[in-house]
N, C-alpha and C positions, 0 to 999 in steps of 0.2 A: 504494500500500500504506500502510495506517495504521500509525503507530508504536505499540508496546505501551504500555499504561498503567503508570505508576509505582505503587508500593505505596500512596502517598499518594492518588493519583487513585482507585485501587480502593477504598480505605476510604471516600472521599467518595461514590462511586457506591453502595456498599453502604448507607451511612447514608441516602442519599436514598430508596432503595427500602424500607428497614427502619427507619423513624423510631423514636425512643425505645429504641434498642438500647444495650447495655452493651459494655464492652471484650471480655468473654468471647464475646458473639455475633459480634463482628467477627473476633476471632482464630480462632474455630472455622470460620466460613464461608469465610474467606480463607486458612485453613491457615497462619497465621503465629503467632509467639510472642506471648503476651499482653503482654509488655513492649513489643514493637514496635508492636502495635496501640494500646496506651495512649499511647505517645509520638506516634504519627501522629495520633490523635484529639485530643490536647492541642494539637498543632501546628496542625491545621485549626481548632480552636476559637480559638486565639490569633490566627490569620489572619482570623477573622471569617466563615469558611465554615460553621461548625457552631455550634449552641447547646448548651452543656453545662449540664445541670441535675441537681440532686441528687435522687435517688429513694431514700428511706430510707438504705440503707447504701452504695449505689453510684451513680456518675454515669451518666446516660443522655445520648445525643446525638441531635440531629436537625439537618437542614440549615436554613440561613437561606433564607427565600424569595428567589428570583431569584439564588441563588448560581451561580457559573460552574463547573458540574460537567459532565464529559463525559456525553453521552446515549448510554450503551452498556448492554448486558446482560452481566453477568459470568457465567462458567461455573457458579458456585455458585447462580445465580439461575434457571437453566434447570430447568423442572419436568420431573420424570421419573416423577411419580406418575400414578395413574389419576384424571383430573379428574372424571369422572362419580361415582365412589365417594366421592371427597373432598368434592364439593359436596353429595351426599346426606347424608353423615355430618355435615357442618357445619350443614346446614339442620335436621337432627334435634337437634343440640346446642343450636342457637339457640332452637328451639322449647321445649326443656326449660328453658333459661334464662328465657324469657318466662313460663313457668309457675312460676318460682321453685324449680325442682328442681335446685339447684346441684350437689349431689353426683352426680346422674345425668348432668348435663351434663359435669362434670369427667371422669367415667368414659368418656363418649363421646369427649371430646377425647383421652383416653389411648389409646383404640382407633385414633384417627386417626394416631397416631405410626407405626403399621405401614403406613399408606398413603402417608405423606409421602415425597417423593422428593428433597427438597433441605433444606439447613440453614436456609434462610430459612423454608420451610414449618414445619419443626420448631420454630423459634423463635416463630413466630406462634401455633402451636397451644399451645406451652408457656405463652405469655403468657395466652391465653384460659383455659387450664386453671387456672393460678394465680389468675386473677381469680375464677373460679367457686369455687375452694376458699376463697378469702378471704371471699366472700359467704356461703358455707355456715357458716364460723366465726362471722360476724357474726350470722347467724340463730340459731345455737345459743346465743349469749350472752344 
């Protein structure tokens, strides 16, 4: 029988599979207080397992290549969505992005929130949607 992961190990695993995540992403996905998530992320960063970088107002985290992180899947990472619908919607959104239709692509990503089945998927979709809206603002300027 394997021993359960510590909170610190869970944070490291989550960051490995969700690079460039912020404290809020970790606390929401792992259902822990934001201060606890922040403390664990800083500790992992100080130990050299994570790279901490500043993205505008908040720090984001990603794992160091070849870091000693357990190779497990956390319960929050198990997909519960409809993968066929999700893939079709994502292909459509990416096609809109390629055409430069940023607002329509962002709207498609918004629709995908209803299909998403895990916090990891929601975070990934939110990041893509935010990028599209940022591009739309640039084009309007």
